C-alpha positions as protocol buffer text, in pm:
chain_id: "A"
residue {
  index: 1
  type: MET
  ca { x: 17902 y: -2164 z: 21560 }
}
residue {
  index: 2
  type: ALA
  ca { x: 17862 y: -2260 z: 21197 }
}
residue {
  index: 3
  type: LEU
  ca { x: 17560 y: -2473 z: 21284 }
}
residue {
  index: 4
  type: LYS
  ca { x: 17398 y: -2189 z: 21474 }
}
residue {
  index: 5
  type: LYS
  ca { x: 17442 y: -1952 z: 21180 }
}
residue {
  index: 6
  type: SER
  ca { x: 17307 y: -2200 z: 20931 }
}
residue {
  index: 7
  type: THR
  ca { x: 17001 y: -2271 z: 21144 }
}
residue {
  index: 8
  type: LYS
  ca { x: 16944 y: -1897 z: 21186 }
}
residue {
  index: 9
  type: GLU
  ca { x: 16979 y: -1845 z: 20813 }
}
residue {
  index: 10
  type: ALA
  ca { x: 16746 y: -2137 z: 20745 }
}
residue {
  index: 11
  type: LYS
  ca { x: 16483 y: -1997 z: 20980 }
}
residue {
  index: 12
  type: GLU
  ca { x: 16521 y: -1654 z: 20824 }
}
residue {
  index: 13
  type: ALA
  ca { x: 16487 y: -1798 z: 20475 }
}
residue {
  index: 14
  type: GLU
  ca { x: 16179 y: -1989 z: 20586 }
}
residue {
  index: 15
  type: VAL
  ca { x: 16018 y: -1675 z: 20728 }
}
residue {
  index: 16
  type: VAL
  ca { x: 16095 y: -1484 z: 20409 }
}
residue {
  index: 17
  type: LYS
  ca { x: 15937 y: -1758 z: 20200 }
}
residue {
  index: 18
  type: GLU
  ca { x: 15629 y: -1765 z: 20422 }
}
residue {
  index: 19
  type: THR
  ca { x: 15571 y: -1393 z: 20411 }
}
residue {
  index: 20
  type: LYS
  ca { x: 15688 y: -1362 z: 20052 }
}
residue {
  index: 21
  type: VAL
  ca { x: 15882 y: -1050 z: 20139 }
}
residue {
  index: 22
  type: LYS
  ca { x: 16200 y: -993 z: 19946 }
}
residue {
  index: 23
  type: LYS
  ca { x: 16501 y: -853 z: 20122 }
}
residue {
  index: 24
  type: VAL
  ca { x: 16560 y: -492 z: 20030 }
}
residue {
  index: 25
  type: SER
  ca { x: 16875 y: -293 z: 20082 }
}
residue {
  index: 26
  type: ALA
  ca { x: 16871 y: 31 z: 20278 }
}
residue {
  index: 27
  type: LYS
  ca { x: 16966 y: 228 z: 19966 }
}
residue {
  index: 28
  type: THR
  ca { x: 16663 y: 98 z: 19778 }
}
residue {
  index: 29
  type: VAL
  ca { x: 16435 y: 187 z: 20066 }
}
residue {
  index: 30
  type: LYS
  ca { x: 16572 y: 542 z: 20085 }
}
residue {
  index: 31
  type: LYS
  ca { x: 16530 y: 588 z: 19709 }
}
residue {
  index: 32
  type: ASP
  ca { x: 16169 y: 465 z: 19725 }
}
residue {
  index: 33
  type: ALA
  ca { x: 16092 y: 693 z: 20019 }
}
residue {
  index: 34
  type: ALA
  ca { x: 16249 y: 986 z: 19833 }
}
residue {
  index: 35
  type: LYS
  ca { x: 16032 y: 915 z: 19528 }
}
residue {
  index: 36
  type: VAL
  ca { x: 15720 y: 904 z: 19742 }
}
residue {
  index: 37
  type: ALA
  ca { x: 15813 y: 1227 z: 19920 }
}
residue {
  index: 38
  type: ALA
  ca { x: 15887 y: 1403 z: 19589 }
}
residue {
  index: 39
  type: ALA
  ca { x: 15552 y: 1298 z: 19446 }
}
residue {
  index: 40
  type: VAL
  ca { x: 15373 y: 1441 z: 19747 }
}
residue {
  index: 41
  type: LYS
  ca { x: 15522 y: 1789 z: 19722 }
}
residue {
  index: 42
  type: GLN
  ca { x: 15266 y: 1936 z: 19480 }
}
residue {
  index: 43
  type: SER
  ca { x: 15068 y: 2220 z: 19627 }
}
residue {
  index: 44
  type: ALA
  ca { x: 14701 y: 2296 z: 19572 }
}
residue {
  index: 45
  type: THR
  ca { x: 14784 y: 2582 z: 19333 }
}
residue {
  index: 46
  type: ASP
  ca { x: 14985 y: 2343 z: 19116 }
}
residue {
  index: 47
  type: LEU
  ca { x: 14697 y: 2097 z: 19123 }
}
residue {
  index: 48
  type: ARG
  ca { x: 14444 y: 2359 z: 19012 }
}
residue {
  index: 49
  type: ASN
  ca { x: 14637 y: 2402 z: 18686 }
}
residue {
  index: 50
  type: LEU
  ca { x: 14585 y: 2036 z: 18597 }
}
residue {
  index: 51
  type: THR
  ca { x: 14294 y: 1894 z: 18400 }
}
residue {
  index: 52
  type: GLU
  ca { x: 14047 y: 1650 z: 18552 }
}
residue {
  index: 53
  type: ALA
  ca { x: 14210 y: 1355 z: 18377 }
}
residue {
  index: 54
  type: GLU
  ca { x: 14551 y: 1457 z: 18508 }
}
residue {
  index: 55
  type: LEU
  ca { x: 14405 y: 1495 z: 18857 }
}
residue {
  index: 56
  type: GLN
  ca { x: 14253 y: 1147 z: 18840 }
}
residue {
  index: 57
  type: LYS
  ca { x: 14591 y: 1011 z: 18734 }
}
residue {
  index: 58
  type: ALA
  ca { x: 14764 y: 1200 z: 19016 }
}
residue {
  index: 59
  type: LEU
  ca { x: 14508 y: 1062 z: 19261 }
}
residue {
  index: 60
  type: ALA
  ca { x: 14572 y: 705 z: 19148 }
}
residue {
  index: 61
  type: THR
  ca { x: 14948 y: 760 z: 19177 }
}
residue {
  index: 62
  type: ALA
  ca { x: 14913 y: 910 z: 19525 }
}
residue {
  index: 63
  type: LYS
  ca { x: 14702 y: 615 z: 19640 }
}
residue {
  index: 64
  type: GLU
  ca { x: 14961 y: 371 z: 19505 }
}
residue {
  index: 65
  type: ASP
  ca { x: 15233 y: 566 z: 19684 }
}
residue {
  index: 66
  type: LEU
  ca { x: 15035 y: 549 z: 20007 }
}
residue {
  index: 67
  type: GLN
  ca { x: 14996 y: 174 z: 19976 }
}
residue {
  index: 68
  type: LEU
  ca { x: 15368 y: 136 z: 19907 }
}
residue {
  index: 69
  type: ALA
  ca { x: 15459 y: 350 z: 20208 }
}
residue {
  index: 70
  type: GLN
  ca { x: 15222 y: 155 z: 20433 }
}
residue {
  index: 71
  type: LYS
  ca { x: 15372 y: -176 z: 20318 }
}
residue {
  index: 72
  type: MET
  ca { x: 15720 y: -41 z: 20378 }
}
residue {
  index: 73
  type: LEU
  ca { x: 15616 y: 75 z: 20727 }
}
residue {
  index: 74
  type: LYS
  ca { x: 15474 y: -267 z: 20814 }
}
residue {
  index: 75
  type: ALA
  ca { x: 15797 y: -431 z: 20696 }
}
residue {
  index: 76
  type: ASN
  ca { x: 15990 y: -180 z: 20909 }
}
residue {
  index: 77
  type: GLU
  ca { x: 16170 y: -53 z: 20599 }
}
residue {
  index: 78
  type: LEU
  ca { x: 16035 y: 302 z: 20587 }
}
residue {
  index: 79
  type: PRO
  ca { x: 16305 y: 541 z: 20709 }
}
residue {
  index: 80
  type: ALA
  ca { x: 16068 y: 837 z: 20751 }
}
residue {
  index: 81
  type: SER
  ca { x: 15712 y: 772 z: 20865 }
}
residue {
  index: 82
  type: HIS
  ca { x: 15601 y: 1128 z: 20787 }
}
residue {
  index: 83
  type: VAL
  ca { x: 15568 y: 1022 z: 20424 }
}
residue {
  index: 84
  type: ILE
  ca { x: 15241 y: 845 z: 20504 }
}
residue {
  index: 85
  type: ARG
  ca { x: 15088 y: 1153 z: 20663 }
}
residue {
  index: 86
  type: SER
  ca { x: 15198 y: 1383 z: 20382 }
}
residue {
  index: 87
  type: THR
  ca { x: 15069 y: 1138 z: 20120 }
}
residue {
  index: 88
  type: LYS
  ca { x: 14729 y: 1132 z: 20289 }
}
residue {
  index: 89
  type: LYS
  ca { x: 14728 y: 1512 z: 20287 }
}
residue {
  index: 90
  type: GLN
  ca { x: 14813 y: 1511 z: 19917 }
}
residue {
  index: 91
  type: ILE
  ca { x: 14525 y: 1275 z: 19846 }
}
residue {
  index: 92
  type: ALA
  ca { x: 14293 y: 1511 z: 20035 }
}
residue {
  index: 93
  type: ARG
  ca { x: 14426 y: 1808 z: 19833 }
}
residue {
  index: 94
  type: ILE
  ca { x: 14359 y: 1627 z: 19507 }
}
residue {
  index: 95
  type: HIS
  ca { x: 14005 y: 1539 z: 19621 }
}
residue {
  index: 96
  type: SER
  ca { x: 13946 y: 1902 z: 19717 }
}
residue {
  index: 97
  type: VAL
  ca { x: 14061 y: 2034 z: 19380 }
}
residue {
  index: 98
  type: LEU
  ca { x: 13851 y: 1773 z: 19197 }
}
residue {
  index: 99
  type: THR
  ca { x: 13548 y: 1879 z: 19400 }
}
residue {
  index: 100
  type: GLU
  ca { x: 13614 y: 2245 z: 19320 }
}
residue {
  index: 101
  type: LYS
  ca { x: 13630 y: 2168 z: 18948 }
}
residue {
  index: 102
  type: LEU
  ca { x: 13311 y: 1963 z: 18968 }
}
residue {
  index: 103
  type: ASN
  ca { x: 13132 y: 2243 z: 19154 }
}
residue {
  index: 104
  type: GLU
  ca { x: 13246 y: 2497 z: 18895 }
}
residue {
  index: 105
  type: LYS
  ca { x: 13102 y: 2283 z: 18616 }
}
residue {
  index: 106
  type: MET
  ca { x: 12775 y: 2241 z: 18801 }
}
residue {
  index: 107
  type: ALA
  ca { x: 12753 y: 2617 z: 18865 }
}
residue {
  index: 108
  type: GLU
  ca { x: 12811 y: 2690 z: 18495 }
}
residue {
  index: 109
  type: LYS
  ca { x: 12537 y: 2446 z: 18394 }
}
residue {
  index: 110
  type: PHE
  ca { x: 12300 y: 2596 z: 18649 }
}
residue {
  index: 111
  type: ASN
  ca { x: 12373 y: 2950 z: 18530 }
}
residue {
  index: 112
  type: ASP
  ca { x: 12324 y: 2847 z: 18166 }
}
residue {
  index: 113
  type: LYS
  ca { x: 11985 y: 2696 z: 18246 }
}
residue {
  index: 114
  type: LYS
  ca { x: 11890 y: 3002 z: 18449 }
}
residue {
  index: 115
  type: GLU
  ca { x: 11971 y: 3230 z: 18152 }
}
residue {
  index: 116
  type: GLU
  ca { x: 11768 y: 3011 z: 17913 }
}
residue {
  index: 117
  type: VAL
  ca { x: 11460 y: 3045 z: 18134 }
}
residue {
  index: 118
  type: LYS
  ca { x: 11477 y: 3426 z: 18132 }
}
């Protein structure tokens, strides 16, 4: 029995070295998933109160969270797969708010030029 366990452990260690995936405890995975889920909870009204720089930062953070969740899903360590879908929705919300802000700026510039012509 001891030989079987050691060969299993050796194979497992070899696979871990090949894939360069560190073993993670279930508690760590749940904490990471909770952090990702908490970051995703911002609504569009909350996002509209942010500046463009803050929105860009939030977008970068959301993309990093999405990558982390996808890696965790591939490693079969993600306890709740809905996090990926909600993160994608959050990224779309941020893009929408950024587009709204950009359109507002363009409309202001257009109106200013229109007034100058009159």
